[in-house]
N, C-alpha and C positions, 0 to 999 in steps of 0.2 A: 681667497685664501688667509692659510692662518700667518698671525703674529710672530712675531721673533724677538728674542731681546736686543739682539743685533741690528735690524729692520724696525723697532721702538725709539734707540738709542739715534739714527737717523733722523726720527720726524724732525724736521725744525720748523721753530713758529714762524707763520704767516700774518697775514694784514688782519685774516677771521678767523677763528676757530672752526679747525676742520674735526673730522672722524675716521679713525681707521677698525677696521671693524676685523673681528678674530671668527667668529661662530657662535652661532644660537643665542643671539643678542648681545653678544658684550663686547663691547668698543673699547678704544681709547680716546680720550678727547685733548686732542692740541689747541692751547689756548696760545693767544697771541704774545702774552706774559713768557711763555716758556714752556708751563706746568702743563703735566699731563697726570689725567686723573681718569681711571675706570671707571665707565657707566654700563648698567647693563638696562638693554632695553624688552621689555615684556609683556604681557599679554594676558590679562586677567580677567575674567566676567566681561570678557570686549574691549576693556577700555585699554588701551598703551600706556604703558608705565615705564618710569626709568630709575634705577635704582643706582646708588652714590656705591663705588668697593673702595674708595679711596687711593689714594695717588701713588704712580710709579716715579723712582723705586723702590718708594717705600715698601707699596705692595706689589711682590715682582707678579709677572706673565702667571707663573705658577698660581700663584695663590690666589693672584683675580681669576684663574678657570676656576678652582675650587672653590671661590664663592658663589659664582655662577653656578656650577655644580650642584651645590647643596641649595640654591635657588629652584633650579629646576625640579630639584626632588620632593620641595617643598609646594609647589606648585603642581605637581604630578598627586600630591596629596589633595589639590581645591585650596590651598592656603596662598597668602599672597605675603612674599616675599617683605614685602614692605611695611604691611601691617604689622605684623611680628617681629622688624627692629623697632618698630616704633615699641611695642607692649614689652622687649626686652628692657630697654631705653627705660622707658618710664618704673619699670620694677626696679633697678636700678638704681634709678632717680629717688627710689623710696625706698630700697634697704638700706643705702648710705645716712639718708633723712634720719632713720631709723635707728641707727647703729649706737653703740651705748655710750661713746664719747660723746656725739652731740645732744643725746640723753641726760647724760650725767652732766656735763653741761650746762644745760637749761635748767635741771634740778639745783644744784650751784649755783645760779646766776638770781633764782625763786628763792631760796635759802639762807644764803649766806650776807644779804644785808641786816637783818636779825642777831648775826651772830657776830664776836668780837672778832675783829681782826687777823689776831694770833691763830685763835681757832679756826678761819677758813681758810688762812695760810696755812697750816698742816693739815686740810681735808684735800682742797686743790694741788698740792705736792703731792699727799701720798697717792694720788689717783692718777696724777701725771706719770709719776715713775715706778707704780708697782702694780697698776691694773689696765689702763692703757694700752700698752704696749702690747699685749696678750689679747685684751678684751676691748679696746678701742674701733675696731674695725669693725667687730661683728655686729650683724641686727642682734638689737636685745630680743629680738620673741627667739630666736635660734639659739642661745647661747643655754649650755646646759651645766648642771651641778657640779658635771667632772670636769668642764673648764675651768671654772668658778675654782675646785678646789688645786686644779694644777696651780693655777695662778697666785694663790695661798702658802699654797707648798715652797712655792721659789722665795717667798719671803721668809718662811720659818725656816728653813735653810739657810738663810744667810744672817739665823739667830734671832729675828729680830719680829716673834711671836706675838708680841703684845699689838705691834705693825699691823700685821695677819690678821689676830681679833678686828681690830679697828676698821681694814681694809674690806674684809666679810661686813660688819656691821654696814658701813660706806654705800656697797654692793647694793646690799637686802635694801635702805633707804630709795635708791635709787630705782630699783624694779622696782616697790611699791609706786613708785611716782610714776612710772611708765605704766603699772596698773591701771594709777587713776586717769592718766590722761589715753587711756586704750592704743598705748604702742603695742604691747603683751599684757595676756590673759595668766601668768603665771611669776611668780617669783622661787626661783632656782635655787637662792643663795636658804630660804627656807630649811630646805632640805639638810643642810648644811652644820646642823647644830650639831654641836658634842663630837664635832669632826675632826677637829683642831685641840690639840691638849691643852688643859689650863694653864694660864697664865701662872705661873711661881709666886705665891706672895712672900716677900725680902722678910 
């Protein structure tokens, strides 16, 4: 018989964990400590496997059924839901490790020991204030010239044109470092030569 929210809320912990099934392998595991965890039992290539779908009530009954249906569709295409999840997690980890901010800070750490403290302080503050909020979390290999230009325009629009030029220079340095360390294949900042108006000399 299918589960209901009323029934799930009424499941009480016992001395040993127990399962209550909803259908098509979806069940909730009630632990001795009172936690209720969604699990999906499935079989692929003749092997029985279990996929974790989250904890109730954070993952509702409706959400758990949606995850189950998605997994069933993947299996219908001869894909292993567990393997797919691991691949997606690895991809997210890789994207995070290769974000603009992570690589920019790595570049900064490599070069700043050779700079005067005042110079390095200006660079990291410029990146933290004007670049990281917009580009920091983006995978460096996916950043476009237009994204960089939009970031520079924000600086220019507040009347800090020289800072915008310096930010562009720093971005180029970070992208070239990423190219050398094989985290990206191109430097989109190079396409912005001449995009900013020149700084007027007093």
